[in-house]
KEROLUM-132218 format. One record per residue (C-alpha): z, y, x. Coordinates in steps of 0.02 Angstrom, whole numbers, padded with zeros to 5 digits, always signed. Layout:
<pts>
ZYX
...
</pts>
This chain:
<pts>
+06645+03707+08693
+06488+03806+08696
+06348+03722+08602
+06179+03689+08694
+06020+03688+08612
+05839+03667+08667
+05680+03755+08607
+05536+03626+08622
+05374+03706+08605
+05234+03628+08511
+05112+03704+08634
+05095+03555+08756
+05042+03680+08897
+05222+03752+08886
+05393+03689+08936
+05538+03719+08835
+05703+03813+08872
+05896+03792+08838
+05995+03918+08747
+06173+03934+08684
+06167+04088+08573
+06047+04164+08457
+06030+04316+08574
+05998+04200+08721
+05858+04118+08617
+05779+04290+08568
+05776+04348+08749
+05697+04184+08811
+05585+04179+08663
+05517+04352+08693
+05462+04315+08867
+05412+04126+08854
+05230+04097+08910
+05132+03935+08923
+05040+03897+09082
+04891+04006+09030
+05008+04154+09011
+04989+04157+08825
+05149+04189+08723
+05227+04025+08639
+05276+04051+08468
+05324+03880+08379
+05464+03772+08435
+05563+03623+08378
+05746+03661+08391
+05852+03527+08461
+06037+03508+08464
+06083+03448+08644
+06273+03454+08659
+06425+03532+08567
+06513+03526+08401
+06444+03515+08227
+06291+03404+08265
+06302+03328+08095
+06295+03498+08008
+06151+03545+08114
+06057+03382+08067
+06104+03400+07877
+06041+03570+07861
+05883+03539+07964
+05894+03685+08085
+05729+03754+08132
+05661+03927+08189
+05657+03999+08013
+05843+03969+07991
+05916+03977+08169
+05986+04145+08147
+06077+04079+07984
+06140+03930+08084
+06222+04048+08210
+06293+04172+08085
+06365+04048+07951
+06363+03863+08004
+06389+03843+08194
+06579+03877+08201
+06630+03795+08039
+06789+03707+08034
+06790+03521+07993
+06838+03541+07804
+06680+03660+07772
+06573+03554+07887
+06608+03406+07777
+06570+03506+07621
+06401+03571+07697
+06345+03393+07744
+06392+03335+07567
+06296+03475+07485
+06138+03464+07606
+06126+03272+07625
+06192+03210+07461
+06143+03348+07337
+05985+03410+07428
+06038+03596+07439
+05949+03712+07555
+06054+03803+07684
+06067+03962+07570
+06121+03858+07422
+06248+03776+07529
+06329+03938+07572
+06330+03984+07383
+06415+03826+07327
+06547+03789+07472
+06691+03851+07358
+06624+03739+07216
+06655+03576+07306
+06812+03483+07309
+06817+03325+07424
+06961+03203+07436
+06971+03110+07598
+06990+02926+07547
+06922+02794+07430
+06898+02809+07234
+07049+02703+07211
+07163+02823+07312
+07091+02964+07228
+07127+02884+07059
+07311+02844+07115
+07334+03027+07169
+07255+03088+07011
+07373+02981+06898
+07516+03045+07003
+07468+03230+07003
+07434+03234+06816
+07569+03121+06748
+07437+03026+06656
+07558+02879+06633
+07719+02978+06583
+07699+02957+06394
+07678+02769+06410
+07842+02684+06406
+07894+02627+06581
+07885+02436+06552
+07703+02454+06497
+07648+02556+06647
+07641+02403+06745
+07490+02345+06646
+07382+02497+06683
+07235+02443+06785
+07213+02586+06917
+07061+02493+06992
+06972+02482+06830
+07011+02670+06803
+06938+02709+06974
+06792+02611+06946
+06766+02694+06773
+06777+02869+06852
+06639+02820+06976
+06527+02741+06846
+06557+02882+06722
+06505+03010+06853
+06667+03096+06856
+06683+03064+07047
+06564+03009+07184
+06607+02912+07335
+06521+02960+07493
+06535+02931+07684
+06532+03079+07801
+06543+03080+07985
+06625+02907+07977
+06744+02943+07843
+06761+02897+07655
+06759+03046+07540
+06773+03065+07347
+06674+03217+07279
+06745+03272+07121
+06735+03426+06997
+06831+03572+07058
</pts>
């Protein structure tokens, strides 16, 4: 699906225009005039329809970063889109910083308890404890301590629960 955007001028004597690519935007921008024939220079960029609206919103697309949007963000897959939203919305990274940190982020889809269960299983954390005592290990408390200790962070992105943790 092709995304559709709208350039809404701040000049109230001009009407906006729709576009779907950066080249389309540049072409229309270059010839765009208000009702007095003057060039229109400043726009609010709006997302109208398509994919990755959440990413568009999280990075705050505007005229200054519109080219970067088309080059680096518009076609992101869902995994990277979630990382971008986490970095921009939850950590306050700028679009340029987001690109530099995408590989540094590990997100686990699920709750802190589910993450703790997987962590225990993957690391063999309980393997040195005698089997008859393993049943006394409080996984919920372990997960809670991981959150409270800052080892992991629970976030909700695009309607899903995620756990952000060190990579």
